Residue frames as a rotation matrix with the C-alpha (Angstrom) as fourth column:
MET 1
0.281 0.036 0.959 11.59
-0.567 0.812 0.136 12.73
-0.774 -0.582 0.249 -9.08
GLY 2
-0.563 -0.618 -0.548 13.55
-0.813 0.296 0.501 10.20
-0.147 0.728 -0.670 -11.08
LYS 3
0.618 0.725 -0.304 12.32
-0.774 0.628 -0.076 7.03
0.136 0.283 0.949 -12.64
VAL 4
-0.421 -0.698 0.579 13.45
-0.720 0.645 0.254 3.49
-0.551 -0.310 -0.774 -11.92
MET 5
-0.253 0.267 -0.930 13.13
-0.719 0.591 0.365 0.30
0.647 0.761 0.043 -13.90
ILE 6
-0.229 0.219 0.948 11.15
-0.744 0.589 -0.316 -2.54
-0.627 -0.778 0.028 -12.30
SER 7
-0.704 0.020 -0.710 10.35
-0.519 0.668 0.533 -6.01
0.485 0.744 -0.460 -13.52
ALA 8
-0.335 0.658 0.674 7.24
-0.659 0.347 -0.667 -8.07
-0.673 -0.668 0.317 -12.92
LYS 9
-0.992 0.127 0.018 5.68
0.108 0.748 0.655 -11.21
0.069 0.651 -0.756 -14.33
ILE 10
-0.373 0.925 -0.072 2.06
-0.701 -0.332 -0.631 -10.89
-0.608 -0.186 0.772 -15.42
ASP 11
-0.028 0.481 0.877 -0.45
0.333 0.831 -0.445 -13.21
-0.943 0.279 -0.183 -17.01
GLU 12
-0.829 -0.282 0.482 -0.53
0.519 -0.067 0.852 -13.26
-0.208 0.957 0.202 -20.79
SER 13
0.043 0.940 0.339 -4.17
0.960 -0.133 0.247 -12.17
0.277 0.315 -0.908 -20.79
ILE 14
0.595 0.109 -0.796 -3.30
0.497 -0.828 0.258 -9.05
-0.632 -0.549 -0.547 -18.81
ASN 15
-0.465 -0.845 -0.262 -0.42
0.204 -0.390 0.898 -8.28
-0.861 0.364 0.354 -21.15
GLU 16
-0.608 0.317 0.728 -2.72
0.787 0.121 0.605 -8.65
0.104 0.941 -0.323 -24.17
ARG 17
0.529 0.841 -0.111 -5.24
0.847 -0.515 0.129 -6.24
0.051 -0.162 -0.985 -22.64
LEU 18
0.304 -0.522 -0.797 -2.43
0.313 -0.736 0.601 -3.85
-0.900 -0.432 -0.060 -21.76
ASN 19
-0.743 -0.600 0.295 -1.15
0.429 -0.090 0.899 -3.95
-0.513 0.795 0.324 -25.34
GLU 20
-0.190 0.772 0.606 -4.66
0.932 -0.051 0.358 -3.28
0.307 0.633 -0.710 -26.69
TYR 21
0.701 0.477 -0.530 -5.23
0.657 -0.722 0.220 -0.33
-0.278 -0.502 -0.819 -24.36
ALA 22
-0.073 -0.830 -0.553 -1.82
0.276 -0.550 0.789 1.16
-0.958 -0.095 0.269 -25.07
LYS 23
-0.782 -0.207 0.588 -2.37
0.601 0.002 0.799 0.93
-0.167 0.978 0.123 -28.82
GLU 24
0.088 0.927 0.364 -5.92
0.929 -0.209 0.306 2.28
0.360 0.311 -0.879 -28.71
LEU 25
0.820 0.259 -0.511 -5.06
0.498 -0.763 0.412 5.15
-0.283 -0.592 -0.755 -26.36
GLN 26
0.546 -0.724 0.422 -1.68
0.305 -0.298 -0.905 5.79
0.781 0.622 0.058 -27.99
LEU 27
0.632 -0.367 0.683 0.03
-0.767 -0.425 0.481 5.61
0.114 -0.828 -0.550 -24.61
SER 28
-0.366 -0.819 -0.442 2.97
-0.615 0.569 -0.546 3.59
0.699 0.072 -0.712 -23.43
LYS 29
0.345 0.408 -0.845 2.43
0.302 0.804 0.512 0.44
0.889 -0.432 0.154 -21.41
SER 30
-0.586 -0.647 -0.488 4.72
0.692 -0.087 -0.716 1.96
0.421 -0.758 0.499 -18.78
TRP 31
-0.832 0.318 0.455 2.44
-0.396 -0.914 -0.085 4.98
0.389 -0.251 0.886 -18.40
ILE 32
0.170 0.961 -0.220 -0.67
-0.490 0.276 0.827 2.81
0.855 -0.033 0.518 -18.05
ILE 33
0.165 -0.186 -0.969 1.03
0.626 0.779 -0.043 0.56
0.762 -0.599 0.245 -15.49
GLN 34
-0.850 -0.525 -0.044 2.28
0.387 -0.565 -0.729 3.58
0.358 -0.637 0.683 -13.53
GLN 35
-0.523 0.734 0.434 -1.23
-0.673 -0.668 0.318 5.07
0.524 -0.125 0.843 -13.42
ALA 36
0.383 0.677 -0.629 -2.75
-0.140 0.715 0.685 1.74
0.913 -0.174 0.369 -12.37
LEU 37
-0.182 -0.542 -0.820 -0.21
0.778 0.431 -0.457 1.31
0.601 -0.722 0.344 -9.57
LYS 38
-0.927 -0.145 0.346 -0.72
-0.039 -0.881 -0.472 4.88
0.373 -0.451 0.811 -8.41
GLN 39
-0.089 0.976 0.198 -4.50
-0.712 -0.201 0.673 4.39
0.697 -0.082 0.713 -8.21
TYR 40
0.400 0.201 -0.894 -4.06
0.280 0.902 0.328 1.06
0.873 -0.381 0.305 -6.41
LEU 41
-0.503 -0.700 -0.507 -1.60
0.718 -0.012 -0.696 2.50
0.481 -0.714 0.509 -3.89
ASP 42
-0.774 0.309 0.553 -3.81
-0.412 -0.908 -0.070 5.54
0.480 -0.282 0.830 -3.26
ARG 43
0.310 0.940 -0.143 -6.77
-0.527 0.295 0.797 3.26
0.791 -0.172 0.587 -2.52
TYR 44
0.273 -0.285 -0.919 -4.63
0.587 0.806 -0.075 0.97
0.762 -0.519 0.388 -0.36
ASP 45
-0.804 -0.576 0.146 -3.31
0.286 -0.591 -0.754 4.00
0.521 -0.565 0.640 1.52
GLU 46
-0.296 0.799 0.524 -6.90
-0.751 -0.533 0.389 5.01
0.590 -0.279 0.758 2.32
TYR 47
0.564 0.492 -0.663 -7.64
-0.072 0.830 0.554 1.47
0.823 -0.265 0.503 3.50
LEU 48
-0.176 -0.733 -0.657 -4.56
0.726 0.354 -0.589 1.42
0.665 -0.581 0.470 5.73
SER 49
-0.815 -0.085 0.573 -5.40
-0.194 -0.892 -0.408 4.83
0.546 -0.444 0.711 7.12
ASP 50
0.172 0.962 0.213 -8.92
-0.728 -0.022 0.685 3.70
0.663 -0.274 0.696 8.00
PHE 51
0.503 -0.049 -0.863 -7.54
0.325 0.936 0.137 0.49
0.800 -0.350 0.487 9.52
ARG 52
-0.572 -0.801 -0.178 -5.01
0.525 -0.191 -0.829 2.40
0.630 -0.568 0.530 11.63
ILE 53
-0.602 0.423 0.678 -7.66
-0.593 -0.805 -0.024 4.80
0.535 -0.416 0.735 12.88
SER 54
0.489 0.852 -0.186 -10.03
-0.511 0.452 0.731 1.96
0.707 -0.262 0.657 13.80
SER 55
0.238 -0.460 -0.855 -7.27
0.564 0.782 -0.264 0.14
0.790 -0.420 0.446 15.64
LEU 56
-0.687 -0.478 0.547 -6.65
-0.101 -0.683 -0.724 3.19
0.719 -0.552 0.421 17.83
SER 57
0.097 0.818 0.568 -9.97
-0.847 -0.232 0.478 2.61
0.523 -0.527 0.670 19.54
GLU 58
0.779 0.121 -0.615 -8.73
0.082 0.953 0.292 -0.84
0.621 -0.278 0.733 20.55
GLY 59
0.237 -0.793 0.561 -6.02
-0.679 -0.549 -0.488 0.75
0.695 -0.265 -0.668 22.72
ILE 60
0.055 -0.358 -0.932 -3.91
0.529 0.802 -0.277 -1.10
0.847 -0.478 0.234 25.26
PRO 61
0.944 0.317 -0.090 -4.24
0.231 -0.443 0.866 -0.11
0.235 -0.838 -0.492 28.91
HIS 62
0.506 -0.767 0.394 -1.31
-0.644 -0.640 -0.420 1.93
0.574 -0.041 -0.818 30.20
GLU 63
0.390 -0.323 0.862 -0.57
-0.779 0.383 0.496 -0.61
-0.491 -0.865 -0.103 32.92
GLU 64
0.828 -0.047 0.559 -0.16
0.248 0.924 -0.290 -3.39
-0.503 0.379 0.777 30.34
VAL 65
0.779 -0.582 0.234 2.31
0.048 -0.317 -0.947 -1.34
0.625 0.749 -0.219 28.34
LEU 66
0.332 -0.662 0.672 4.36
-0.913 -0.404 0.053 -0.61
0.236 -0.631 -0.739 31.45
LYS 67
0.507 -0.095 0.857 4.33
-0.428 0.835 0.346 -4.29
-0.748 -0.542 0.382 32.39
GLU 68
0.954 -0.105 0.281 5.32
0.291 0.558 -0.777 -5.36
-0.075 0.823 0.563 28.83
TYR 69
0.493 -0.801 0.340 8.41
-0.029 -0.405 -0.914 -3.13
0.869 0.441 -0.223 28.96
GLY 70
0.068 -0.471 -0.880 9.27
0.842 0.501 -0.203 -4.05
0.536 -0.726 0.431 32.52
LEU 71
-0.653 -0.300 0.696 8.46
0.057 -0.935 -0.350 -0.60
0.756 -0.189 0.627 33.84
SER 72
0.359 0.933 0.018 5.55
0.071 -0.047 0.996 -1.41
0.931 -0.356 -0.084 36.12
ASP 73
0.461 -0.244 -0.853 7.77
0.872 0.300 0.386 -1.93
0.162 -0.922 0.351 39.17
LYS 74
-0.591 -0.806 -0.029 9.76
0.805 -0.586 -0.096 1.24
0.060 -0.080 0.995 38.51
MET 75
-0.563 0.428 0.707 6.72
0.076 -0.825 0.560 3.52
0.823 0.369 0.432 38.13
GLY 76
-0.355 0.461 0.813 5.23
-0.883 -0.452 -0.130 2.97
0.307 -0.764 0.568 41.50
């Protein structure tokens, strides 16, 4: 998988912390940002998955779907 360049504006305080962590851990800021985004997206993916599953229980009655797409008259 290739890498792409992105650009983002962040608060100075976050940049200062990022610089400190990168120096102390001897890692690049890019690596730290990539790991942070990966963790955030993994957590958000879990949240979305849970949300999608919970919304399935709120289903729409079949008759309403047919009516919404103009199929209720054609189906009987």
